Biopython code that builds the backbone (N, CA, C, O; Angstrom):
import numpy as np
from Bio.PDB.StructureBuilder import StructureBuilder

atoms = [
    (1, "MET", "N", (41.108, 38.326, 22.702)),
    (1, "MET", "CA", (40.136, 37.304, 23.007)),
    (1, "MET", "C", (40.568, 36.016, 22.311)),
    (1, "MET", "O", (40.934, 36.021, 21.136)),
    (2, "ARG", "N", (40.519, 34.930, 23.046)),
    (2, "ARG", "CA", (40.943, 33.647, 22.484)),
    (2, "ARG", "C", (39.711, 32.819, 22.149)),
    (2, "ARG", "O", (38.814, 32.640, 22.972)),
    (3, "TYR", "N", (39.693, 32.333, 20.952)),
    (3, "TYR", "CA", (38.599, 31.475, 20.519)),
    (3, "TYR", "C", (39.140, 30.064, 20.382)),
    (3, "TYR", "O", (39.736, 29.710, 19.365)),
    (4, "LEU", "N", (38.926, 29.268, 21.411)),
    (4, "LEU", "CA", (39.378, 27.881, 21.398)),
    (4, "LEU", "C", (38.173, 26.956, 21.378)),
    (4, "LEU", "O", (37.191, 27.176, 22.086)),
    (5, "THR", "N", (38.262, 25.947, 20.580)),
    (5, "THR", "CA", (37.202, 24.946, 20.570)),
    (5, "THR", "C", (37.356, 24.073, 21.810)),
    (5, "THR", "O", (38.390, 24.079, 22.479)),
    (6, "ASP", "N", (36.307, 23.334, 22.091)),
    (6, "ASP", "CA", (36.365, 22.434, 23.245)),
    (6, "ASP", "C", (37.471, 21.399, 23.085)),
    (6, "ASP", "O", (38.149, 21.038, 24.047)),
    (7, "ARG", "N", (37.637, 20.937, 21.867)),
    (7, "ARG", "CA", (38.672, 19.931, 21.606)),
    (7, "ARG", "C", (40.062, 20.511, 21.826)),
    (7, "ARG", "O", (40.918, 19.850, 22.414)),
    (8, "LYS", "N", (40.297, 21.719, 21.370)),
    (8, "LYS", "CA", (41.600, 22.350, 21.519)),
    (8, "LYS", "C", (41.899, 22.635, 23.000)),
    (8, "LYS", "O", (43.037, 22.491, 23.446)),
    (9, "ARG", "N", (40.888, 23.031, 23.742)),
    (9, "ARG", "CA", (41.063, 23.318, 25.155)),
    (9, "ARG", "C", (41.392, 22.049, 25.951)),
    (9, "ARG", "O", (42.122, 22.106, 26.940)),
    (10, "ALA", "N", (40.857, 20.920, 25.522)),
    (10, "ALA", "CA", (41.071, 19.661, 26.230)),
    (10, "ALA", "C", (42.265, 18.889, 25.692)),
    (10, "ALA", "O", (42.581, 17.820, 26.214)),
    (11, "SER", "N", (42.928, 19.390, 24.678)),
    (11, "SER", "CA", (44.057, 18.691, 24.079)),
    (11, "SER", "C", (45.172, 18.508, 25.106)),
    (11, "SER", "O", (45.618, 19.463, 25.741)),
    (12, "GLY", "N", (45.604, 17.282, 25.250)),
    (12, "GLY", "CA", (46.649, 16.971, 26.216)),
    (12, "GLY", "C", (46.128, 16.707, 27.611)),
    (12, "GLY", "O", (46.896, 16.302, 28.483)),
    (13, "LEU", "N", (44.853, 16.923, 27.847)),
    (13, "LEU", "CA", (44.288, 16.710, 29.176)),
    (13, "LEU", "C", (43.352, 15.511, 29.223)),
    (13, "LEU", "O", (42.823, 15.166, 30.280)),
    (14, "GLY", "N", (43.155, 14.886, 28.086)),
    (14, "GLY", "CA", (42.160, 13.825, 28.015)),
    (14, "GLY", "C", (42.718, 12.462, 28.356)),
    (14, "GLY", "O", (43.765, 12.329, 28.990)),
    (15, "SER", "N", (42.006, 11.484, 27.929)),
    (15, "SER", "CA", (42.336, 10.105, 28.227)),
    (15, "SER", "C", (43.632, 9.690, 27.565)),
    (15, "SER", "O", (43.911, 10.062, 26.425)),
    (16, "GLY", "N", (44.413, 8.923, 28.284)),
    (16, "GLY", "CA", (45.638, 8.355, 27.727)),
    (16, "GLY", "C", (45.376, 6.979, 27.142)),
    (16, "GLY", "O", (46.301, 6.302, 26.695)),
    (17, "ARG", "N", (44.119, 6.566, 27.144)),
    (17, "ARG", "CA", (43.674, 5.268, 26.629)),
    (17, "ARG", "C", (44.329, 4.097, 27.362)),
    (17, "ARG", "O", (44.518, 3.031, 26.776)),
    (18, "GLU", "N", (44.672, 4.281, 28.617)),
    (18, "GLU", "CA", (45.288, 3.241, 29.417)),
    (18, "GLU", "C", (44.455, 2.905, 30.653)),
    (18, "GLU", "O", (44.760, 1.944, 31.359)),
    (19, "GLY", "N", (43.430, 3.668, 30.914)),
    (19, "GLY", "CA", (42.664, 3.502, 32.140)),
    (19, "GLY", "C", (41.978, 2.157, 32.253)),
    (19, "GLY", "O", (42.003, 1.541, 33.318)),
    (20, "THR", "N", (41.371, 1.694, 31.189)),
    (20, "THR", "CA", (40.657, 0.421, 31.234)),
    (20, "THR", "C", (41.618, -0.737, 31.439)),
    (20, "THR", "O", (41.349, -1.650, 32.220)),
    (21, "HIS", "N", (42.739, -0.694, 30.734)),
    (21, "HIS", "CA", (43.739, -1.755, 30.871)),
    (21, "HIS", "C", (44.290, -1.795, 32.302)),
    (21, "HIS", "O", (44.426, -2.868, 32.890)),
    (22, "HIS", "N", (44.604, -0.629, 32.852)),
    (22, "HIS", "CA", (45.110, -0.561, 34.223)),
    (22, "HIS", "C", (44.048, -1.051, 35.204)),
    (22, "HIS", "O", (44.356, -1.775, 36.151)),
    (23, "HIS", "N", (42.794, -0.653, 34.974)),
    (23, "HIS", "CA", (41.708, -1.085, 35.855)),
    (23, "HIS", "C", (41.585, -2.600, 35.861)),
    (23, "HIS", "O", (41.447, -3.201, 36.926)),
    (24, "TRP", "N", (41.632, -3.226, 34.696)),
    (24, "TRP", "CA", (41.508, -4.677, 34.625)),
    (24, "TRP", "C", (42.707, -5.376, 35.251)),
    (24, "TRP", "O", (42.548, -6.412, 35.896)),
    (25, "GLN", "N", (43.908, -4.823, 35.069)),
    (25, "GLN", "CA", (45.079, -5.402, 35.730)),
    (25, "GLN", "C", (44.910, -5.361, 37.249)),
    (25, "GLN", "O", (45.204, -6.337, 37.939)),
    (26, "MET", "N", (44.444, -4.250, 37.753)),
    (26, "MET", "CA", (44.261, -4.119, 39.194)),
    (26, "MET", "C", (43.139, -5.030, 39.695)),
    (26, "MET", "O", (43.238, -5.594, 40.785)),
    (27, "MET", "N", (42.085, -5.175, 38.913)),
    (27, "MET", "CA", (40.995, -6.066, 39.314)),
    (27, "MET", "C", (41.461, -7.514, 39.373)),
    (27, "MET", "O", (41.138, -8.237, 40.315)),
    (28, "VAL", "N", (42.224, -7.937, 38.363)),
    (28, "VAL", "CA", (42.712, -9.321, 38.335)),
    (28, "VAL", "C", (43.655, -9.581, 39.495)),
    (28, "VAL", "O", (43.548, -10.607, 40.167)),
    (29, "SER", "N", (44.586, -8.652, 39.736)),
    (29, "SER", "CA", (45.512, -8.872, 40.844)),
    (29, "SER", "C", (44.786, -8.811, 42.191)),
    (29, "SER", "O", (45.161, -9.523, 43.122)),
    (30, "SER", "N", (43.763, -7.980, 42.306)),
    (30, "SER", "CA", (42.989, -7.927, 43.547)),
    (30, "SER", "C", (42.238, -9.233, 43.777)),
    (30, "SER", "O", (42.167, -9.725, 44.904)),
    (31, "ILE", "N", (41.686, -9.784, 42.720)),
    (31, "ILE", "CA", (40.976, -11.056, 42.844)),
    (31, "ILE", "C", (41.950, -12.177, 43.198)),
    (31, "ILE", "O", (41.613, -13.068, 43.977)),
    (32, "LEU", "N", (43.163, -12.138, 42.628)),
    (32, "LEU", "CA", (44.175, -13.129, 42.988)),
    (32, "LEU", "C", (44.612, -12.987, 44.446)),
    (32, "LEU", "O", (44.945, -13.978, 45.096)),
    (33, "LEU", "N", (44.610, -11.766, 44.951)),
    (33, "LEU", "CA", (45.024, -11.542, 46.333)),
    (33, "LEU", "C", (43.998, -12.041, 47.345)),
    (33, "LEU", "O", (44.353, -12.342, 48.484)),
    (34, "LEU", "N", (42.724, -12.132, 46.941)),
    (34, "LEU", "CA", (41.695, -12.594, 47.880)),
    (34, "LEU", "C", (42.018, -13.966, 48.472)),
    (34, "LEU", "O", (41.958, -14.103, 49.694)),
    (35, "PRO", "N", (42.358, -14.987, 47.685)),
    (35, "PRO", "CA", (42.730, -16.250, 48.320)),
    (35, "PRO", "C", (44.193, -16.283, 48.773)),
    (35, "PRO", "O", (44.529, -17.014, 49.704)),
    (36, "LEU", "N", (45.067, -15.504, 48.127)),
    (36, "LEU", "CA", (46.485, -15.587, 48.452)),
    (36, "LEU", "C", (46.827, -15.011, 49.828)),
    (36, "LEU", "O", (47.697, -15.546, 50.514)),
    (37, "VAL", "N", (46.173, -13.951, 50.235)),
    (37, "VAL", "CA", (46.496, -13.342, 51.528)),
    (37, "VAL", "C", (46.144, -14.279, 52.691)),
    (37, "VAL", "O", (46.979, -14.457, 53.578)),
    (38, "PRO", "N", (44.945, -14.888, 52.731)),
    (38, "PRO", "CA", (44.699, -15.850, 53.820)),
    (38, "PRO", "C", (45.639, -17.062, 53.765)),
    (38, "PRO", "O", (46.047, -17.577, 54.806)),
    (39, "ILE", "N", (45.982, -17.514, 52.558)),
    (39, "ILE", "CA", (46.933, -18.620, 52.436)),
    (39, "ILE", "C", (48.288, -18.200, 52.975)),
    (39, "ILE", "O", (48.948, -18.974, 53.668)),
    (40, "LEU", "N", (48.710, -16.980, 52.663)),
    (40, "LEU", "CA", (49.978, -16.458, 53.158)),
    (40, "LEU", "C", (49.979, -16.384, 54.682)),
    (40, "LEU", "O", (50.974, -16.725, 55.322)),
    (41, "VAL", "N", (48.871, -15.941, 55.260)),
    (41, "VAL", "CA", (48.763, -15.868, 56.723)),
    (41, "VAL", "C", (48.847, -17.269, 57.324)),
    (41, "VAL", "O", (49.506, -17.464, 58.345)),
    (42, "MET", "N", (48.186, -18.243, 56.701)),
    (42, "MET", "CA", (48.241, -19.619, 57.203)),
    (42, "MET", "C", (49.647, -20.208, 57.060)),
    (42, "MET", "O", (50.102, -20.953, 57.928)),
    (43, "LEU", "N", (50.333, -19.873, 55.964)),
    (43, "LEU", "CA", (51.700, -20.361, 55.790)),
    (43, "LEU", "C", (52.615, -19.810, 56.882)),
    (43, "LEU", "O", (53.396, -20.550, 57.480)),
    (44, "PHE", "N", (52.512, -18.509, 57.136)),
    (44, "PHE", "CA", (53.329, -17.921, 58.195)),
    (44, "PHE", "C", (52.938, -18.474, 59.553)),
    (44, "PHE", "O", (53.799, -18.696, 60.404)),
    (45, "GLY", "N", (51.648, -18.699, 59.763)),
    (45, "GLY", "CA", (51.181, -19.258, 61.032)),
    (45, "GLY", "C", (51.699, -20.665, 61.259)),
    (45, "GLY", "O", (51.997, -21.049, 62.390)),
    (46, "GLY", "N", (51.807, -21.443, 60.172)),
    (46, "GLY", "CA", (52.322, -22.803, 60.306)),
    (46, "GLY", "C", (53.795, -22.846, 60.658)),
    (46, "GLY", "O", (54.257, -23.806, 61.275)),
    (47, "ALA", "N", (54.533, -21.830, 60.278)),
    (47, "ALA", "CA", (55.967, -21.802, 60.559)),
    (47, "ALA", "C", (56.299, -20.983, 61.794)),
    (47, "ALA", "O", (57.437, -21.009, 62.262)),
    (48, "LEU", "N", (55.340, -20.268, 62.321)),
    (48, "LEU", "CA", (55.587, -19.365, 63.440)),
    (48, "LEU", "C", (55.927, -20.151, 64.702)),
    (48, "LEU", "O", (55.262, -21.135, 65.024)),
    (49, "GLY", "N", (56.947, -19.723, 65.404)),
    (49, "GLY", "CA", (57.317, -20.332, 66.673)),
    (49, "GLY", "C", (58.246, -21.520, 66.554)),
    (49, "GLY", "O", (58.659, -22.087, 67.566)),
    (50, "GLY", "N", (58.580, -21.907, 65.337)),
    (50, "GLY", "CA", (59.481, -23.045, 65.166)),
    (50, "GLY", "C", (60.935, -22.609, 65.189)),
    (50, "GLY", "O", (61.257, -21.429, 65.052)),
    (51, "SER", "N", (61.789, -23.580, 65.364)),
    (51, "SER", "CA", (63.219, -23.284, 65.312)),
    (51, "SER", "C", (63.616, -23.014, 63.857)),
    (51, "SER", "O", (62.821, -23.193, 62.934)),
    (52, "HIS", "N", (64.852, -22.585, 63.681)),
    (52, "HIS", "CA", (65.333, -22.271, 62.332)),
    (52, "HIS", "C", (65.249, -23.503, 61.426)),
    (52, "HIS", "O", (64.824, -23.398, 60.275)),
    (53, "GLU", "N", (65.642, -24.641, 61.929)),
    (53, "GLU", "CA", (65.615, -25.873, 61.133)),
    (53, "GLU", "C", (64.196, -26.267, 60.766)),
    (53, "GLU", "O", (63.947, -26.713, 59.646)),
    (54, "GLU", "N", (63.258, -26.108, 61.702)),
    (54, "GLU", "CA", (61.867, -26.455, 61.427)),
    (54, "GLU", "C", (61.266, -25.525, 60.366)),
    (54, "GLU", "O", (60.528, -25.975, 59.490)),
    (55, "VAL", "N", (61.585, -24.229, 60.447)),
    (55, "VAL", "CA", (61.057, -23.261, 59.476)),
    (55, "VAL", "C", (61.631, -23.546, 58.095)),
    (55, "VAL", "O", (60.906, -23.504, 57.101)),
    (56, "VAL", "N", (62.937, -23.838, 58.024)),
    (56, "VAL", "CA", (63.552, -24.164, 56.739)),
    (56, "VAL", "C", (62.951, -25.446, 56.177)),
    (56, "VAL", "O", (62.693, -25.527, 54.976)),
    (57, "ALA", "N", (62.723, -26.445, 57.017)),
    (57, "ALA", "CA", (62.112, -27.694, 56.558)),
    (57, "ALA", "C", (60.679, -27.452, 56.079)),
    (57, "ALA", "O", (60.242, -28.056, 55.099)),
    (58, "TYR", "N", (59.943, -26.565, 56.772)),
    (58, "TYR", "CA", (58.560, -26.263, 56.387)),
    (58, "TYR", "C", (58.501, -25.601, 55.015)),
    (58, "TYR", "O", (57.682, -25.979, 54.177)),
    (59, "PHE", "N", (59.372, -24.608, 54.780)),
    (59, "PHE", "CA", (59.342, -23.889, 53.512)),
    (59, "PHE", "C", (60.127, -24.594, 52.409)),
    (59, "PHE", "O", (60.122, -24.136, 51.267)),
    (60, "SER", "N", (60.796, -25.692, 52.725)),
    (60, "SER", "CA", (61.479, -26.446, 51.669)),
    (60, "SER", "C", (60.529, -27.418, 50.981)),
    (60, "SER", "O", (60.886, -28.013, 49.964)),
    (61, "ARG", "N", (59.340, -27.584, 51.514)),
    (61, "ARG", "CA", (58.337, -28.391, 50.828)),
    (61, "ARG", "C", (57.821, -27.623, 49.620)),
    (61, "ARG", "O", (57.806, -26.392, 49.640)),
    (62, "PRO", "N", (57.393, -28.326, 48.559)),
    (62, "PRO", "CA", (57.046, -27.616, 47.318)),
    (62, "PRO", "C", (55.815, -26.705, 47.406)),
    (62, "PRO", "O", (55.839, -25.603, 46.858)),
    (63, "ILE", "N", (54.762, -27.125, 48.068)),
    (63, "ILE", "CA", (53.532, -26.329, 48.086)),
    (63, "ILE", "C", (53.734, -24.992, 48.811)),
    (63, "ILE", "O", (53.372, -23.955, 48.254)),
    (64, "PRO", "N", (54.293, -24.970, 50.026)),
    (64, "PRO", "CA", (54.514, -23.664, 50.659)),
    (64, "PRO", "C", (55.470, -22.767, 49.869)),
    (64, "PRO", "O", (55.277, -21.553, 49.810)),
    (65, "ALA", "N", (56.493, -23.360, 49.266)),
    (65, "ALA", "CA", (57.455, -22.558, 48.500)),
    (65, "ALA", "C", (56.787, -21.947, 47.262)),
    (65, "ALA", "O", (57.002, -20.772, 46.963)),
    (66, "ILE", "N", (55.998, -22.716, 46.560)),
    (66, "ILE", "CA", (55.314, -22.214, 45.362)),
    (66, "ILE", "C", (54.301, -21.137, 45.736)),
    (66, "ILE", "O", (54.219, -20.105, 45.070)),
    (67, "LEU", "N", (53.537, -21.368, 46.787)),
    (67, "LEU", "CA", (52.537, -20.379, 47.206)),
    (67, "LEU", "C", (53.197, -19.088, 47.694)),
    (67, "LEU", "O", (52.682, -17.998, 47.442)),
    (68, "MET", "N", (54.329, -19.202, 48.388)),
    (68, "MET", "CA", (55.051, -18.003, 48.832)),
    (68, "MET", "C", (55.576, -17.221, 47.628)),
    (68, "MET", "O", (55.480, -15.994, 47.597)),
    (69, "GLY", "N", (56.125, -17.920, 46.642)),
    (69, "GLY", "CA", (56.618, -17.248, 45.441)),
    (69, "GLY", "C", (55.500, -16.568, 44.673)),
    (69, "GLY", "O", (55.652, -15.435, 44.217)),
    (70, "LEU", "N", (54.380, -17.254, 44.529)),
    (70, "LEU", "CA", (53.235, -16.677, 43.830)),
    (70, "LEU", "C", (52.700, -15.452, 44.568)),
    (70, "LEU", "O", (52.408, -14.425, 43.955)),
    (71, "ALA", "N", (52.575, -15.572, 45.884)),
    (71, "ALA", "CA", (52.099, -14.431, 46.675)),
    (71, "ALA", "C", (53.067, -13.262, 46.574)),
    (71, "ALA", "O", (52.639, -12.114, 46.456)),
    (72, "LEU", "N", (54.355, -13.538, 46.620)),
    (72, "LEU", "CA", (55.349, -12.470, 46.502)),
    (72, "LEU", "C", (55.212, -11.729, 45.184)),
    (72, "LEU", "O", (55.213, -10.498, 45.162)),
    (73, "ILE", "N", (55.095, -12.455, 44.098)),
    (73, "ILE", "CA", (54.987, -11.832, 42.784)),
    (73, "ILE", "C", (53.717, -10.997, 42.670)),
    (73, "ILE", "O", (53.771, -9.844, 42.241)),
    (74, "VAL", "N", (52.581, -11.565, 43.049)),
    (74, "VAL", "CA", (51.303, -10.859, 42.900)),
    (74, "VAL", "C", (51.255, -9.618, 43.789)),
    (74, "VAL", "O", (50.794, -8.563, 43.353)),
    (75, "ILE", "N", (51.728, -9.734, 45.030)),
    (75, "ILE", "CA", (51.677, -8.591, 45.950)),
    (75, "ILE", "C", (52.581, -7.466, 45.473)),
    (75, "ILE", "O", (52.169, -6.306, 45.466)),
    (76, "VAL", "N", (53.811, -7.790, 45.071)),
    (76, "VAL", "CA", (54.747, -6.736, 44.658)),
    (76, "VAL", "C", (54.282, -6.077, 43.353)),
    (76, "VAL", "O", (54.381, -4.857, 43.214)),
    (77, "VAL", "N", (53.782, -6.861, 42.402)),
    (77, "VAL", "CA", (53.305, -6.263, 41.147)),
    (77, "VAL", "C", (52.080, -5.384, 41.404)),
    (77, "VAL", "O", (51.950, -4.315, 40.807)),
    (78, "HIS", "N", (51.188, -5.824, 42.284)),
    (78, "HIS", "CA", (50.013, -5.016, 42.629)),
    (78, "HIS", "C", (50.450, -3.696, 43.276)),
    (78, "HIS", "O", (49.947, -2.633, 42.912)),
    (79, "LEU", "N", (51.367, -3.759, 44.215)),
    (79, "LEU", "CA", (51.854, -2.549, 44.864)),
    (79, "LEU", "C", (52.591, -1.640, 43.884)),
    (79, "LEU", "O", (52.491, -0.417, 43.981)),
    (80, "MET", "N", (53.333, -2.230, 42.937)),
    (80, "MET", "CA", (54.037, -1.433, 41.944)),
    (80, "MET", "C", (53.041, -0.661, 41.076)),
    (80, "MET", "O", (53.252, 0.517, 40.788)),
    (81, "ARG", "N", (51.970, -1.312, 40.665)),
    (81, "ARG", "CA", (50.968, -0.631, 39.838)),
    (81, "ARG", "C", (50.265, 0.479, 40.608)),
    (81, "ARG", "O", (49.961, 1.533, 40.050)),
    (82, "GLU", "N", (50.007, 0.240, 41.893)),
    (82, "GLU", "CA", (49.407, 1.291, 42.719)),
    (82, "GLU", "C", (50.354, 2.471, 42.864)),
    (82, "GLU", "O", (49.932, 3.625, 42.792)),
    (83, "ALA", "N", (51.629, 2.183, 43.069)),
    (83, "ALA", "CA", (52.618, 3.262, 43.182)),
    (83, "ALA", "C", (52.731, 4.026, 41.869)),
    (83, "ALA", "O", (52.872, 5.249, 41.876)),
    (84, "HIS", "N", (52.670, 3.322, 40.742)),
    (84, "HIS", "CA", (52.724, 3.998, 39.442)),
    (84, "HIS", "C", (51.549, 4.942, 39.267)),
    (84, "HIS", "O", (51.710, 6.050, 38.754)),
    (85, "ALA", "N", (50.371, 4.511, 39.689)),
    (85, "ALA", "CA", (49.191, 5.379, 39.565)),
    (85, "ALA", "C", (49.366, 6.639, 40.407)),
    (85, "ALA", "O", (49.029, 7.733, 39.953)),
    (86, "ALA", "N", (49.885, 6.505, 41.618)),
    (86, "ALA", "CA", (50.095, 7.668, 42.479)),
    (86, "ALA", "C", (51.174, 8.589, 41.907)),
    (86, "ALA", "O", (51.034, 9.811, 41.930)),
    (87, "ILE", "N", (52.245, 7.991, 41.398)),
    (87, "ILE", "CA", (53.332, 8.797, 40.826)),
    (87, "ILE", "C", (52.845, 9.543, 39.591)),
    (87, "ILE", "O", (53.161, 10.720, 39.418)),
    (88, "GLU", "N", (52.078, 8.875, 38.729)),
    (88, "GLU", "CA", (51.565, 9.531, 37.524)),
    (88, "GLU", "C", (50.641, 10.686, 37.872)),
    (88, "GLU", "O", (50.573, 11.671, 37.137)),
    (89, "ASP", "N", (49.928, 10.572, 38.994)),
    (89, "ASP", "CA", (49.010, 11.631, 39.393)),
    (89, "ASP", "C", (49.729, 12.830, 40.004)),
    (89, "ASP", "O", (49.313, 13.968, 39.789)),
    (90, "TYR", "N", (50.793, 12.598, 40.758)),
    (90, "TYR", "CA", (51.362, 13.669, 41.566)),
    (90, "TYR", "C", (52.763, 14.124, 41.190)),
    (90, "TYR", "O", (53.183, 15.199, 41.617)),
    (91, "VAL", "N", (53.504, 13.342, 40.402)),
    (91, "VAL", "CA", (54.858, 13.733, 40.028)),
    (91, "VAL", "C", (54.896, 13.859, 38.509)),
    (91, "VAL", "O", (54.516, 12.926, 37.801)),
    (92, "HIS", "N", (55.349, 14.997, 38.005)),
    (92, "HIS", "CA", (55.303, 15.277, 36.582)),
    (92, "HIS", "C", (56.692, 15.535, 36.029)),
    (92, "HIS", "O", (57.637, 15.796, 36.773)),
    (93, "GLY", "N", (56.799, 15.458, 34.718)),
    (93, "GLY", "CA", (58.046, 15.782, 34.035)),
    (93, "GLY", "C", (59.100, 14.701, 34.184)),
    (93, "GLY", "O", (58.791, 13.519, 34.336)),
    (94, "THR", "N", (60.342, 15.130, 34.135)),
    (94, "THR", "CA", (61.470, 14.208, 34.215)),
    (94, "THR", "C", (61.518, 13.499, 35.562)),
    (94, "THR", "O", (61.855, 12.317, 35.633)),
    (95, "ALA", "N", (61.185, 14.210, 36.617)),
    (95, "ALA", "CA", (61.183, 13.592, 37.950)),
    (95, "ALA", "C", (60.180, 12.439, 38.006)),
    (95, "ALA", "O", (60.451, 11.403, 38.614)),
    (96, "GLY", "N", (59.026, 12.623, 37.370)),
    (96, "GLY", "CA", (58.027, 11.557, 37.344)),
    (96, "GLY", "C", (58.516, 10.334, 36.594)),
    (96, "GLY", "O", (58.314, 9.202, 37.035)),
    (97, "LYS", "N", (59.167, 10.566, 35.445)),
    (97, "LYS", "CA", (59.678, 9.444, 34.665)),
    (97, "LYS", "C", (60.772, 8.701, 35.412)),
    (97, "LYS", "O", (60.804, 7.470, 35.416)),
    (98, "LEU", "N", (61.675, 9.452, 36.049)),
    (98, "LEU", "CA", (62.744, 8.813, 36.816)),
    (98, "LEU", "C", (62.195, 8.056, 38.027)),
    (98, "LEU", "O", (62.701, 6.992, 38.383)),
    (99, "THR", "N", (61.165, 8.610, 38.650)),
    (99, "THR", "CA", (60.546, 7.930, 39.784)),
    (99, "THR", "C", (59.850, 6.646, 39.346)),
    (99, "THR", "O", (59.909, 5.638, 40.050)),
    (100, "LEU", "N", (59.193, 6.677, 38.189)),
    (100, "LEU", "CA", (58.568, 5.454, 37.660)),
    (100, "LEU", "C", (59.623, 4.386, 37.366)),
    (100, "LEU", "O", (59.423, 3.211, 37.674)),
    (101, "ILE", "N", (60.736, 4.791, 36.776)),
    (101, "ILE", "CA", (61.808, 3.840, 36.471)),
    (101, "ILE", "C", (62.373, 3.262, 37.764)),
    (101, "ILE", "O", (62.590, 2.054, 37.859)),
    (102, "ALA", "N", (62.612, 4.111, 38.754)),
    (102, "ALA", "CA", (63.161, 3.648, 40.027)),
    (102, "ALA", "C", (62.197, 2.705, 40.743)),
    (102, "ALA", "O", (62.617, 1.701, 41.319)),
    (103, "THR", "N", (60.911, 3.028, 40.708)),
    (103, "THR", "CA", (59.907, 2.177, 41.346)),
    (103, "THR", "C", (59.842, 0.813, 40.670)),
    (103, "THR", "O", (59.766, -0.217, 41.340)),
    (104, "THR", "N", (59.873, 0.812, 39.344)),
    (104, "THR", "CA", (59.846, -0.454, 38.609)),
    (104, "THR", "C", (61.083, -1.284, 38.896)),
    (104, "THR", "O", (60.983, -2.486, 39.141)),
    (105, "ALA", "N", (62.254, -0.649, 38.869)),
    (105, "ALA", "CA", (63.500, -1.368, 39.143)),
    (105, "ALA", "C", (63.512, -1.926, 40.562)),
    (105, "ALA", "O", (63.928, -3.064, 40.778)),
    (106, "PHE", "N", (63.059, -1.131, 41.531)),
    (106, "PHE", "CA", (63.014, -1.586, 42.914)),
    (106, "PHE", "C", (62.057, -2.761, 43.075)),
    (106, "PHE", "O", (62.367, -3.720, 43.782)),
    (107, "SER", "N", (60.903, -2.696, 42.429)),
    (107, "SER", "CA", (59.916, -3.773, 42.542)),
    (107, "SER", "C", (60.450, -5.082, 41.970)),
    (107, "SER", "O", (60.308, -6.137, 42.587)),
    (108, "TYR", "N", (61.064, -5.011, 40.790)),
    (108, "TYR", "CA", (61.589, -6.242, 40.197)),
    (108, "TYR", "C", (62.807, -6.762, 40.955)),
    (108, "TYR", "O", (63.064, -7.966, 40.959)),
    (109, "THR", "N", (63.557, -5.873, 41.595)),
    (109, "THR", "CA", (64.660, -6.316, 42.441)),
    (109, "THR", "C", (64.136, -7.060, 43.659)),
    (109, "THR", "O", (64.698, -8.079, 44.059)),
    (110, "ILE", "N", (63.061, -6.551, 44.249)),
    (110, "ILE", "CA", (62.434, -7.230, 45.395)),
    (110, "ILE", "C", (61.935, -8.615, 44.979)),
    (110, "ILE", "O", (62.127, -9.590, 45.706)),
    (111, "ILE", "N", (61.299, -8.699, 43.815)),
    (111, "ILE", "CA", (60.796, -9.989, 43.335)),
    (111, "ILE", "C", (61.949, -10.952, 43.117)),
    (111, "ILE", "O", (61.881, -12.104, 43.545)),
    (112, "ALA", "N", (63.013, -10.496, 42.455)),
    (112, "ALA", "CA", (64.160, -11.370, 42.186)),
    (112, "ALA", "C", (64.816, -11.838, 43.478)),
    (112, "ALA", "O", (65.143, -13.017, 43.614)),
    (113, "ALA", "N", (65.011, -10.932, 44.424)),
    (113, "ALA", "CA", (65.638, -11.308, 45.691)),
    (113, "ALA", "C", (64.754, -12.277, 46.481)),
    (113, "ALA", "O", (65.252, -13.234, 47.074)),
    (114, "GLY", "N", (63.449, -12.027, 46.487)),
    (114, "GLY", "CA", (62.529, -12.916, 47.198)),
    (114, "GLY", "C", (62.474, -14.301, 46.584)),
    (114, "GLY", "O", (62.496, -15.300, 47.302)),
    (115, "LEU", "N", (62.401, -14.371, 45.257)),
    (115, "LEU", "CA", (62.378, -15.681, 44.597)),
    (115, "LEU", "C", (63.694, -16.418, 44.781)),
    (115, "LEU", "O", (63.710, -17.641, 44.920)),
    (116, "PHE", "N", (64.807, -15.675, 44.783)),
    (116, "PHE", "CA", (66.102, -16.298, 45.026)),
    (116, "PHE", "C", (66.150, -16.880, 46.450)),
    (116, "PHE", "O", (66.638, -17.992, 46.652)),
    (117, "ALA", "N", (65.644, -16.127, 47.426)),
    (117, "ALA", "CA", (65.631, -16.616, 48.802)),
    (117, "ALA", "C", (64.733, -17.844, 48.945)),
    (117, "ALA", "O", (65.093, -18.803, 49.628)),
    (118, "ILE", "N", (63.582, -17.816, 48.311)),
    (118, "ILE", "CA", (62.679, -18.970, 48.373)),
    (118, "ILE", "C", (63.309, -20.182, 47.699)),
    (118, "ILE", "O", (63.208, -21.301, 48.202)),
    (119, "ALA", "N", (63.962, -19.955, 46.556)),
    (119, "ALA", "CA", (64.629, -21.060, 45.863)),
    (119, "ALA", "C", (65.774, -21.632, 46.692)),
    (119, "ALA", "O", (65.973, -22.847, 46.715)),
    (120, "ARG", "N", (66.525, -20.772, 47.370)),
    (120, "ARG", "CA", (67.629, -21.246, 48.215)),
    (120, "ARG", "C", (67.099, -22.128, 49.342)),
    (120, "ARG", "O", (67.708, -23.143, 49.682)),
    (121, "ILE", "N", (65.977, -21.745, 49.913)),
    (121, "ILE", "CA", (65.389, -22.527, 50.999)),
    (121, "ILE", "C", (64.805, -23.824, 50.453)),
    (121, "ILE", "O", (64.966, -24.880, 51.063)),
    (122, "ALA", "N", (64.131, -23.754, 49.314)),
    (122, "ALA", "CA", (63.402, -24.909, 48.784)),
    (122, "ALA", "C", (64.314, -25.947, 48.165)),
    (122, "ALA", "O", (63.969, -27.128, 48.127)),
    (123, "LEU", "N", (65.462, -25.532, 47.684)),
    (123, "LEU", "CA", (66.333, -26.505, 46.993)),
    (123, "LEU", "C", (67.473, -26.978, 47.836)),
    (123, "LEU", "O", (68.279, -27.792, 47.384)),
]
sb = StructureBuilder()
sb.init_structure("model")
sb.init_model(0)
sb.init_chain("A")
sb.init_seg("    ")
for serial, (resi, resn, name, xyz) in enumerate(atoms, 1):
    if name == "N":
        sb.init_residue(resn, " ", resi, " ")
    sb.init_atom(name, np.array(xyz, "f"), 0.0, 1.0, " ", f" {name:<3s}", serial, name[0])
structure = sb.get_structure()
């Protein structure tokens, strides 16, 4: 017969003390996405149907370029955090850690490539 206290039985299964911080990060990025997504749609709508030169001229202006860069960063970081939450829930052990590293590296690579492309167009 095993006599385990409630604390001993729950050891390792409890809070990681990260839930509140993650929740607030997701709330802030969600609130930032509320105005950014319609702005992003309007930016794409303004460039839609134009020739290559017109689209490059449109996105070479500072306001569309800055808003596109900001939207890119916020969207990719938000998606990365969502993917991390799913990976932490469903993938465990070394595979989970490697998947988290790969997801983070892929997300920051997307951000770097997107900002580089926006900078090339804007400058």
